[in-house]
N, C-alpha and C positions, 0 to 999 in steps of 0.2 A: 578500451580497457581490456586488452588481450590477456593480461595476467594480473593477479591480485597481489603478487609479491610487492611488499612495501606499501600497499594501500591500507587505508584506515576505514573501517566500516562502523556505523552506529546502527543498532537494531533496537527498536522499541517493542515492548511486549515480548522480551526475549527470554523470560524465565521458564516458558513452557511452549509446547505445541510448535507451530510454524516458526515463531521467532527463535526458539531454542534450536530447532533443526537448521535454520538458516545461519544463525551465529556459528554453529558447528561447521557447516559447509563452507562458509566464507573463510573461517580460520584454517580449515584444511587446505584451502586453495592459496594460503599465504597471507591473508589479511590479518591485521590486528583489529580486534573487535571491542567496541564499547557496548556493553550490555546495559540496557535501560529498562526498568520495570518498576512497578509499584510494590512488588513482593521482594523483600530484602533477602531472606535466606536463600530462596530458590534462585534469585538473580545472581547473588554472589557465587553460588555453586556453579552456575553456568559460566560465569566470567572466569572462575578459576580453572574450569575444565578446558577452556579454549585459550588460556593464557592471556585473557583480556582484562578489562577493567569494568567495574560495576558502578552505576549511578542510579539512585532511586529517584524517580520522577513520576508525577501524575501528569500524563500527557495533555490533560484538559486545562492545566495551569501554565500559561505562557512563560512565566518567570522560571518555573522548574524545567521546562523544556529548554529554554535558552541556557540555563545553568548546566544542564547535562551535556549539551553540545559544546559549550565552552570548556567544560572539564575534559571531555574526550579530546578536543582539539589541543588543549594544553598538555595533556598527559601523553598522547600518542602522536602528536605532531601535525594533526590536521583532520579533515573529514573528506573522504573521497566517495564514499557510498553511504546512503541513508536509506534504510529499510524501515518505512513507517508502517508498522504492523499491528500495534496495539489496537484492540477492538473488543467489543462485547455485543451480545444479543440480549433481547429482553423477552422474546417469545410471547408477545401480547398482541393477538390478532384483532381484538375488538377496540377500535379507535374510540368509540363512544365512552369507554370506561378507562381510557389511558390516563394514568396519573401524571400530573405535571412533573413531579420529581423524577419519575422514570424516564420520561421523554427528555428532560434536560440532561440526565445522566448519559444516555446513549449518544446524544448529539455532541456532548463535550468530549467524549472519548473518541468516537468514530469519525467525527467531522473536524471539530476544533483541533484534536490531536494531530491530524494530518496537515491542517493549515499551519499550525504553529511549528510542526516539525519541518515542513517544507520551507517555511520562512527562515528558520535557523540553519537548515542545510544549505540553502542558496547562499546565505551570507558567508558561511564557512567555505563553501566550494568556490566562491569567487576569489577568496584569498588563496585557494589551492590551485586555481587555474582551470577548474572544471570538476566534473563528478557525475554521479548517477543517483537518481532518486527513484525508488520503487515504493509504491504504497499498496497495501493489501486492500483490495476491494473484495469482490465475491462474484460468483455466478449470479447472485442476487443483485449485483450492480448492473446487470445487462438484461435481466428478465424480471417479471413480476414474482413476488414471493409472498403470497397471502398469509402464511402462518406467522409472519413477523414483518408487517408492512413498514414499520418505522426503521427496522434494521435495513430493509430494502431501500428505503429513502436515503439512509446514510451512505450506503454503498454506491448508489447512483450518484450521490454528491461527490464521492471520491473520484469516480470516473470522470465526471464533468470538470472537476477542478484540475485534475492532473492533465487531461487533454487540453485544457485551456491555457495552462501555464507553459506547456512544452514548447510552443513556437518561440516564445520570448526568451526562453532559457537556452535554446539551441546556439545562438551566437556567443553565449558565455561558455560553451563547451560542456553544458550540463544536460543530461538526458532525464526525462521524466516519464515513467510508465506505471501501469498498475498490473498486479497479478490477481487473477480472478478465479479462485479455486471453487470447484464443486464440493461435494461432501468429503470433508477431511476429518480425520480422527484427532480432534482436539477437545479441550474442555468446553469450548463454546457450543459444541454440538449437544451436549447433555446426554446422560446415560439412557434415558427413555428413547430418545431419537436413535441413538447408536444401536440399542437392542432391536428396535423396530426395523431398522435398515438391514441388520444382519439376519433377522428372521425372514425378511423378504429377499434375501440373497442379493441385496443391492451393494455393489462394490463401494468401499470407503477407502480413500487415499491415505497413505501415511504422510505425516508432515514432511518427511524427507523428499517426497515428490515435488512439493511446492518449493522447498529449498533449492532443488535442482533447477526449477524454472526461474527462480530469482537470480541464481548464478548466471544462467543463460541470458536473461534480460540485461543484466549488468554488463556482461562481456560482449554482447553483440553490437552495442552502440546505437541501436535504433531508439526512436523517441516518439512520444505521443500515442503509444499503443496500449492495448488492454489484452494481456495474455491469458487465455482461458486454459485451465487445467482440469482435465477430466480423467477418471480411471481408465487405464489401458490406452491412453492417447498421449502423444507428444504435445507439449504446450505449444499453442499457436496464437497469434494475434487475432482478435475478433475483427471481422470485416464489417465496418459501419457503412450503411448505405447512404448515398447523398439524399438530402431532403429537398422537396420542391422549393424553388426560389420564386421571387415575384415575376409576374409577367411584365414585359416592357412595352407592350402596345400602348401608344399614346404618350409614352414618356420620352419621345424623341431619341430613343436609343440610349438614354443615360442610365447607367447602372451604378449604384453606390459602391464606394471602395470596399474591397473585400468580398464582393458578391459578383458572381458571374451568372449570366442569364440561365435560368432553369435550375439553379442549385446554389449552395453556399460553399465558398472555399473552405477546405479543411473539415467539411462535415463528416 
C-alpha cells in the first residue's frame, strides 16, 4: 500500500488523542476516513475536519461494530485500513480489590473491541481484495506494568491476538500489526501522571508521533509485527526471541507439525 490515494480507513476511538491524530494523518495522505467513537460531538467534529464520515459505536458491542464497518463500507466504498485504537485504562493496581464491573469494562473495550473490529475488518477487506489492520497495544503489551496490571493484561492480549491471526491473513492480502506506544500525551494518561512525568523531565510523545508510526506500518506491507514507539526514536518492530521447544530424544526424531526442534515456528 504505497499510497493512500483512493483508500478508505476506519479509525476507532478517533474523537481524541492517537485516534484523532491518525485520522488526520491518513486523511492528509489521501485516505477517506470513517471516524468511529462513543463521543458524538467530538467524533463528528473530527470527521468534518478530515472530510470523512462519523459513526457512533461502542466497540464492546459486536452489533454496533459491525454496523459501523458496514456503514463506512457503504458510504465510502469499502474498507482498506482498520486502525483499532479505542481503549481505556483503569489504574487499579490492587487485584484483591478489583471490582468485577471495572474488570469487565476494560476487557470489553480493550480486548473485545479489537476482536470484533478485526472480524469486521477482515470480512470487509476480503471483499476489497486485501487491506491493513493495525491495533493499538502499548509498551505495556510487551513488558510488566504494575500500576495497572489488568490494562497490561489487555495489551498483552492484543499482541498475542494480532500476531496469531497475521499468518492466516497473509494469503488474503491482509496485514495485521500492532503499534506499541510508550508514554503518550492522551486522555488515558491522566493529569496526575502527566504532571509527575513532566516534573521528572520524562519525555512524553505527542499523538502525532504514533500517527506517523501507523502510517508507516500501513504502507510498508509487513505483517505480524509489534512496532515500539518511544520518545526520540524511530518506530521499530520489537524483536521477539524464540522460546525453547521440546526435546526430541526418545521420540524417534518425530517433531509435531509447526514445531522445529529447539524452538517454535513463528515464535
